[in-house]
N, C-alpha and C positions, 0 to 999 in steps of 0.2 A: 629380474630375469633372470636368468644367465647369459653371459655376453659371446659375443661371437664377431670375429673379425673378418671382414671380407679385404681383401687386397685384387687391385688391379693393378697389373702389369703391364706396359706400352712396350712396344715392337723393338723402338731403341734401345730400350734396356737388354731383350733378349737378345739384341742380335750383339751383345759387347760382352763377350765371358768374363770381365773384370766385375761390371757393375749387375750381372747376373747373380755369378756369386754371391757378391753381398747381397744382394736382393734374396736370395733364396734363404742366405744363412741367416739373415736377419728373421725374414717368414718361419724357419724351423724355429727360431726363438720365442714369438708368441706364445703365450700361455694359453691353454683353451682350445675353444672351438675356432677353426678356421677355414677359408675359402681360399683360391687362387682364382683371379681368371685372368687369361693372358689374353694377347693383341699378337701382332705377327706379322703386319702388316708389311715393313721393309721386307721382309723372308720372302714372302708372298710376292712383290715386286721383283725382287732379284731373279728370285725362280721363273717368272711369268717370262722376263727377259732372255732370260737364257736356254726357254721354249720358243721363243718368239714371238711373246702375245704381250702385245703394249698396256699399260695401266691408264687409266684414266679417272682422275679427283676431282671430283666437284662440292666445292664446301666443305674440307674433310671427309667427305666418304668416299669409298671408293665404288666408281660403275663396274655390276658384278657381269658380263655377258657368261654366254655358256664355256668358254674357255679359262676364263677367269675363273668359275665357280667351280670348274673340276681342279682348277689351282688352289684356291683357296680354301676347298677340301681336303687337300692332300697336306699342304704344309701345316694349317691352323688346327686339324683333327689328328695329324700323323705325324708329319715333325717336330715339331714345336710343342705340342702338347706332348707326347710320351717322353723327348727327351726332357723336359720337367719334371714327368710323374717320377722317370728315370735317378736325375737327379737329387730331387726329393727324397726316395727313396733309400739313396745312398748316408743321406742326413739325418734318417731314421724319423722319415715323416712318414705312414703309410698313409700314399695319395691313390688316387683312382681319376684318372682321367677319363672326363664326359664332355660330350655337345648337348645342345638340345634336344637331341633327337633322341637321347640315353635317358630309359629310364620315362620318356615323354616329358622332361623336367623343363622345357622353353617350348611352347607352340608359336608359330608366326603366320605370320601370311605375305603375300608377296606385296612389296612396297606399290601402291599405283603411283601415277605419274605424280610429282609432286613439286609445288615453286620452290626456290632458291634463289637466297637473296646471291648474287654472280660477288666477283673480287672488284668489280666495276661499279657496283651499286645498284645494277638493275637487279629487275626478279624473271627468272624462267622459267617454263617446264622442265623438267628434267624425268626422265627413264632410268631409275638406278640398275632395271634388270631384276637377276635374280637376289634381290637383298628382302630381309627379312624384318618386320616391324612385328614389336613381339604382340601378341594379342593375351596370353597367361602365360606363370611361372609354377611349380607344383613345390611349394616351400616347407610340405607334410615330406616330403620324397625327401628334399634335400634335407632337412632335420631329421628323418632316420637315420641316412648315412651320419651325419654328424655326432648322435646319438651313441653308435657303434663304432665312433673311435676311426671315421675316415674321413682324410680331409679330399673333397674334393677340387680337382684343377678343371675349369673350365676353358673348354673353347669358345671363338666367338662364333658358331654356327647353330643354328636351330634349324625344324622343321614344320612344314604345316599341316602334319595328319595324314597327308596323301600322298607320302612316297618321297616327296622332294626337300632336299635341302637346300638352306637357307643362307648366304653371305650376313651377319648380322656386328655391328659397328658394338668392340669391345666394351666399351666403355657405358654402352647401353648394356650389357650383360652383366656388365658386375652392378648398374643401378639397379637392373629386371631383380639382380638374385635378392641384393640387398632389402628390396623391397619385401620380395618374396618370406623372407626368415623374420621380419619386422613383428609382424604376428608370436612368433612363437621366442626370440630373446630383444637384449639390446643392443642392435647390428650400432658398429663402426665402419664404414664403409672409406679407405683409399683407394685412392689414384695417385699411385705413382707413375715418377717418368724422369726423364735425363735432367729436369729445373726442379728449383727448389720449390716452386711453386706457381703460379700466374703471376706473369711479369707484365707492370705496367712499362718497362722499358724492353722490348727481345736482346737488346744489346745491351743489357745489363742485367747481370745473374744475380744482382742482391736487390734488385725493383720490387722484392715479392708485394703482392698486393695482401695484405693480412685476413680482409673478409669480405665476403662479395656477399649479397644478398640480392633479392630478384630485382629492387629499382637500379642501384648501383650496378648489378646486371646488365642492363639493357641501359644506361649511361655508359658502359666502356664498351660498348656495341657499336653505339651510335656515335661513338669519338672517336671509332677505331683503335680505341686501344686493346681491343680482343678483337680475334677475329679467324676464320681457318678453320682447322683442327681442334683448337681449345674452347670451342663456342658448343660444339655439340659434349663435350666432357662436362661445361658448366651446368649445361642444361640437363642431363642427365643426371649431375648432383643435386642440383634444385629439384627436379623430381622426386629423387630418394628421399630428402628433407622434409618435404612435405608431404610422403607416403609413410612418416614416422619412424624414421633409420634416425639415427639417434645422433650418431655424430660423423660429418664428411668432410674429410681432409684431401684436397691436391699436394702432393710435396715429392721433393727427393727421395727414388727408389733406395738411398741407403739411411735414410730419416723415417723409414716406417713405423720403427719403433719407440721416437723420440717426442715426447713432447713440445708444442709450442712452436712449431714447427710448419710451412708451406703456410698457404691456404685455407681458411677455413671458410667451410658453403654454408648458412644458414637463413 
């Protein structure tokens, strides 16, 4: 089958002009069909603070009340998404900005109360607010865009089919897109961010864990090596592998075009 590369870029890279320029240059250079999925949480936190809205995170995921939903919709679907589209157009990439609501590409439901492991090791029931858990993604529609020479740039927003936008984790969005395309293409999914990979020691940038499996991930969580926002990233990566995505890598943004870099998930 034909190859497709799905790149997810995190908020820290989006916020750094130098890192972002490098990422977009490398993304533009990727041959063939490709999709960019972006975060923007740091920008959303900054804009919210400017508006006097406090941000709350639990287990690496954002609590989204009505006020925060307005902020993330504006920031993710507007400010961040359209800036990325404009910069890619300047690099000769015919990009199209999308949320999950556009073309009904990704539909979700409002997350129910969920048990979450807290930093102190206890479990608590958490109301995440207007956060969407994905129900389905339309790989055929995405494939039609790709086959037309269009490069989707996907913001981390979905909809419930009843007129409501929902905030959805960007790593989940990337995994969802990759899984939806796995029936049509050989898909490589790359989670790119500001580190070289998943680190065994957060204070040592060279302590990259080369391979993570289901079994080793459980052990890393139990012994505290992996925690916080890295957990949903790896969980989404493992789900993508289970769903038939050919290759999943977590790596430094500037290394998305390089082989044998970062952490391979299998």
